[in-house]
matplotlib code that plots the C-alpha trace (Angstrom):
import matplotlib.pyplot as plt

x = [181.4, 182.5, 179.6, 180.2, 179.7, 178.2, 180.7, 180.7, 180.3, 177.1, 175.7, 176.4, 174.8, 171.7, 171.3, 171.7, 168.9, 166.5, 167.3, 166.6, 163.3, 162.3, 163.2, 161.2, 158.2, 158.4, 158.7, 155.6, 153.7, 154.5, 153.5, 150.1, 149.7, 150.4, 148.1, 145.2, 145.8, 146.1, 142.9, 140.9, 142.4, 141.8, 138.1, 137.7, 139.2, 137.0, 133.9, 134.9, 135.6, 132.3, 130.5, 132.4, 131.5, 127.8, 127.7, 129.3, 126.4, 123.8, 122.7, 124.4, 121.0, 120.6, 123.8, 122.4, 124.6, 125.1, 127.6, 128.6, 125.5, 125.1, 126.2, 123.9, 123.0, 124.2, 122.7, 124.5, 123.6, 123.0, 122.7, 123.4, 121.7, 122.0, 120.1, 118.1, 115.6, 115.1, 114.7, 116.9, 117.0, 117.7, 118.6, 118.6, 121.1, 119.6, 117.6, 118.3, 116.9, 118.3, 118.8, 119.8, 120.3, 119.2, 121.8, 121.3, 122.1, 119.4, 116.3, 113.1, 110.4, 110.3, 108.4, 109.5, 107.8, 108.6, 107.1, 107.8, 107.4, 108.7, 108.5, 107.9, 105.6, 106.1, 108.2, 108.2, 109.0, 108.8, 110.3, 112.3, 112.4, 113.5, 116.0, 118.5, 119.7, 118.2, 116.6, 115.0, 113.0, 109.6, 108.8, 106.0, 105.6, 103.4, 103.3, 101.0, 98.2, 98.6, 100.0, 101.5, 103.2, 105.3, 107.8, 110.7, 112.0, 114.9, 114.2, 110.5, 108.1, 104.7, 102.1, 100.8, 98.6, 97.7, 94.9, 94.5, 94.9, 95.9, 99.0, 100.2, 103.8, 105.5, 103.2, 104.3, 102.6, 103.3, 104.2, 104.4, 105.2, 104.9, 106.1, 105.8, 106.7, 104.9, 102.5, 103.0, 100.8, 101.0, 99.7, 99.1, 98.8, 98.3, 95.4, 95.7, 95.5, 96.1, 97.6, 99.1, 100.8, 103.9, 106.9, 109.2, 111.7, 112.1, 114.6, 116.8, 118.0, 115.7, 116.1, 114.6, 114.1, 113.3, 113.3, 114.9, 113.8, 114.4, 112.6, 112.6, 112.2, 111.4, 110.5, 111.9, 111.3, 113.1, 113.0, 113.6, 115.4, 114.0, 115.5, 114.0, 117.3, 116.8, 120.2, 122.2, 124.0, 123.2, 124.2, 125.1, 124.0, 123.1, 125.8, 125.9, 124.2, 127.4, 128.4, 131.1, 129.5, 130.3, 129.2, 131.9, 134.5, 135.0, 132.8, 132.6, 131.1, 130.6, 129.9, 129.6, 130.0, 128.8, 129.7, 129.8, 133.3, 133.1, 129.6, 128.1, 125.6, 127.3, 130.5, 130.3, 133.0, 132.4, 134.3, 133.7, 135.1, 135.1, 136.2, 136.8, 138.5, 141.6, 143.4, 141.8, 142.8, 140.5, 141.4, 140.0, 140.1, 138.9, 138.5, 137.5, 136.5, 134.9, 131.8, 130.7, 127.9]
y = [-92.7, -89.3, -86.9, -83.6, -80.5, -77.2, -74.7, -71.0, -70.0, -72.2, -70.5, -67.1, -68.1, -69.4, -66.2, -64.2, -66.2, -65.8, -62.1, -61.7, -63.6, -61.3, -58.2, -59.5, -60.2, -56.7, -55.1, -57.0, -56.1, -52.5, -52.6, -54.2, -51.6, -48.8, -50.3, -50.6, -47.0, -45.8, -47.5, -45.9, -42.5, -43.0, -43.9, -40.9, -38.6, -40.0, -39.4, -35.9, -35.2, -36.6, -34.4, -31.3, -32.1, -32.6, -29.2, -27.5, -28.8, -27.0, -23.4, -21.0, -20.1, -23.6, -23.4, -22.1, -21.4, -24.5, -25.9, -29.6, -30.7, -34.1, -34.3, -32.7, -33.6, -37.2, -40.5, -43.5, -46.9, -47.0, -50.1, -53.7, -55.5, -58.8, -61.8, -63.7, -66.5, -65.3, -61.6, -58.6, -58.0, -54.5, -54.0, -50.3, -48.9, -48.2, -45.0, -44.4, -45.1, -48.0, -47.3, -49.3, -47.1, -48.5, -48.6, -45.5, -41.9, -39.3, -40.0, -38.0, -40.2, -43.7, -46.9, -48.3, -51.3, -53.8, -56.3, -55.2, -56.8, -56.3, -58.2, -54.8, -52.2, -49.6, -47.5, -46.8, -49.3, -48.3, -46.6, -43.4, -41.6, -38.4, -38.1, -35.3, -36.0, -36.9, -33.5, -33.5, -36.5, -38.3, -41.3, -43.8, -46.1, -47.9, -48.7, -50.9, -48.4, -46.1, -45.7, -42.4, -40.4, -37.5, -35.1, -33.5, -30.1, -28.7, -30.9, -30.0, -32.9, -32.4, -35.1, -35.5, -38.5, -40.5, -42.8, -45.0, -48.7, -51.8, -53.8, -57.1, -57.8, -60.5, -60.1, -58.8, -55.7, -54.5, -50.8, -49.1, -45.6, -44.1, -40.6, -38.4, -34.8, -33.4, -36.3, -39.0, -42.1, -44.5, -48.1, -50.7, -54.3, -53.0, -50.8, -47.1, -45.1, -41.6, -39.5, -36.2, -33.3, -31.8, -30.0, -29.9, -32.5, -33.0, -35.9, -37.8, -41.1, -44.0, -46.4, -49.1, -47.8, -49.1, -46.8, -48.3, -51.8, -54.9, -55.2, -57.6, -56.5, -58.8, -58.7, -55.2, -53.4, -50.2, -48.6, -51.6, -53.7, -56.5, -58.4, -61.4, -62.1, -65.9, -66.4, -64.7, -66.5, -65.7, -62.1, -61.2, -58.0, -57.8, -56.7, -52.9, -52.3, -51.8, -48.2, -46.7, -44.7, -43.1, -46.2, -48.2, -46.4, -47.5, -45.1, -43.0, -39.5, -37.0, -33.3, -30.1, -26.5, -23.6, -20.1, -16.6, -15.5, -12.0, -11.2, -11.6, -14.2, -14.2, -15.8, -19.2, -21.1, -24.8, -27.2, -30.9, -33.2, -37.0, -38.6, -42.2, -44.2, -46.1, -48.2, -46.2, -42.8, -40.2, -39.5, -36.8, -35.6, -32.0, -30.4, -26.8, -24.5, -21.1, -20.6, -17.3, -16.1]
z = [-60.4, -59.2, -59.3, -61.2, -59.1, -60.2, -61.1, -60.3, -63.9, -64.1, -61.1, -62.5, -65.9, -64.0, -62.1, -65.3, -67.0, -64.0, -63.8, -67.5, -67.2, -64.4, -66.4, -69.4, -67.2, -65.6, -69.0, -70.3, -67.1, -67.6, -71.3, -70.3, -67.6, -70.0, -72.7, -70.2, -69.0, -72.6, -73.6, -70.8, -71.6, -75.3, -74.6, -72.4, -74.9, -77.7, -75.5, -74.7, -78.3, -79.4, -77.0, -78.1, -81.8, -80.8, -79.0, -82.0, -84.1, -82.0, -82.6, -80.3, -78.9, -77.6, -75.6, -72.3, -69.4, -67.2, -64.7, -64.5, -66.3, -68.1, -71.7, -74.3, -77.8, -77.4, -76.1, -74.7, -73.5, -69.7, -67.6, -68.7, -71.6, -73.4, -74.7, -72.1, -73.0, -76.6, -75.7, -75.0, -71.2, -70.0, -66.4, -65.4, -62.9, -59.4, -59.4, -63.0, -66.5, -68.4, -72.1, -75.2, -78.2, -81.5, -84.3, -86.4, -86.5, -85.7, -87.7, -88.3, -89.7, -88.4, -87.4, -84.1, -82.4, -79.7, -77.4, -73.9, -70.5, -67.0, -63.7, -62.0, -63.4, -60.7, -63.1, -66.8, -69.5, -73.2, -76.2, -76.6, -79.9, -81.5, -78.6, -78.6, -75.0, -71.7, -71.4, -74.9, -76.2, -76.6, -74.4, -75.0, -72.0, -69.6, -65.9, -63.9, -64.1, -67.1, -70.6, -71.7, -74.4, -73.0, -74.3, -72.5, -73.6, -71.8, -68.8, -68.6, -69.2, -70.8, -71.3, -74.9, -74.2, -71.1, -69.9, -66.9, -67.9, -66.0, -67.1, -65.7, -64.7, -66.7, -69.7, -73.1, -74.5, -78.1, -78.3, -81.7, -82.9, -86.4, -87.0, -90.1, -89.8, -86.8, -86.7, -84.0, -83.9, -81.0, -80.8, -78.1, -79.3, -82.9, -81.8, -82.6, -79.3, -80.6, -83.3, -81.9, -83.6, -82.0, -83.4, -80.4, -81.7, -85.5, -85.3, -82.9, -81.6, -80.8, -77.8, -75.6, -72.1, -68.6, -65.6, -62.4, -63.2, -65.4, -68.7, -71.7, -75.3, -78.1, -81.8, -82.2, -85.6, -86.3, -89.8, -92.1, -89.5, -87.3, -84.4, -82.5, -80.6, -81.1, -82.7, -79.9, -77.1, -73.5, -72.6, -76.2, -78.0, -81.7, -84.1, -84.4, -81.1, -79.1, -78.7, -76.4, -73.6, -70.3, -68.4, -70.1, -68.0, -64.4, -62.4, -65.5, -65.6, -68.3, -67.6, -69.6, -68.4, -70.6, -69.6, -71.0, -69.9, -71.6, -70.4, -73.9, -75.0, -78.4, -77.0, -75.2, -73.5, -73.5, -71.1, -71.5, -68.8, -68.7, -65.4, -64.3, -61.5, -62.3, -59.7, -57.0, -58.5, -60.1, -63.7, -66.0, -69.6, -70.3, -73.7, -74.2, -77.0, -77.7, -79.8, -81.3, -83.5]

ax = plt.figure().add_subplot(projection="3d")
ax.plot(x, y, z, "-o")
ax.set_aspect("equal")
plt.show()
């Protein structure tokens, strides 16, 4: 039987089909690329806008002049966290404090407790509460040789309670805080250590914290909620605990600059910048506003 050859028209049709497929693939690739870029930009814009709104909520007198400082009046997760052997494991970034923000807005009066352990007690592991930002908060924590309650106001730390005590790495210790107005009561293993009175911070965020180390948190009670993490899969976070933060951007950074461009403390210029690295290129989003009396 004579074999049929391939005609010129068939070759041209085949080339057209292949070319069309390549064009479609290229279009889809560009769409995906744009979507990824757009998502990062949208996230950065949202974070910058959130910081700008947080700053607008502060009294003008709290807006002290600063240049390229960390964000103020907000708190984000920092480090990696997820379920590990029936507990929430928090791994802090190197030379930084790991934070998991508990799911609520700023609160004043609270009950917060958790079982806490770490394989290394060189640095602090414990509970943050009434946090405005990383320059303003209360921190109840222990290390291998002491247990403390400190406050930080404008970046200056003051000890409210502290005693020498030995703690063992890899052992759970139960920390508990009860606040009511200016009263702060702290407990270790359900034993009251001290009740102090302090009015530096009336309300704020609450968080689990571990400084430059790895810590496990279990049986966490906050307000009326309780988490034992037993129903989670490996690496999972409880529902409602995920919150977009600066660390979710590749090499993300958030900075705020507050200036007095007209030489008057009654007029403040606020510049908020979120930066990240995308495909090897530095990207930024900057939002600005003026605040007056």
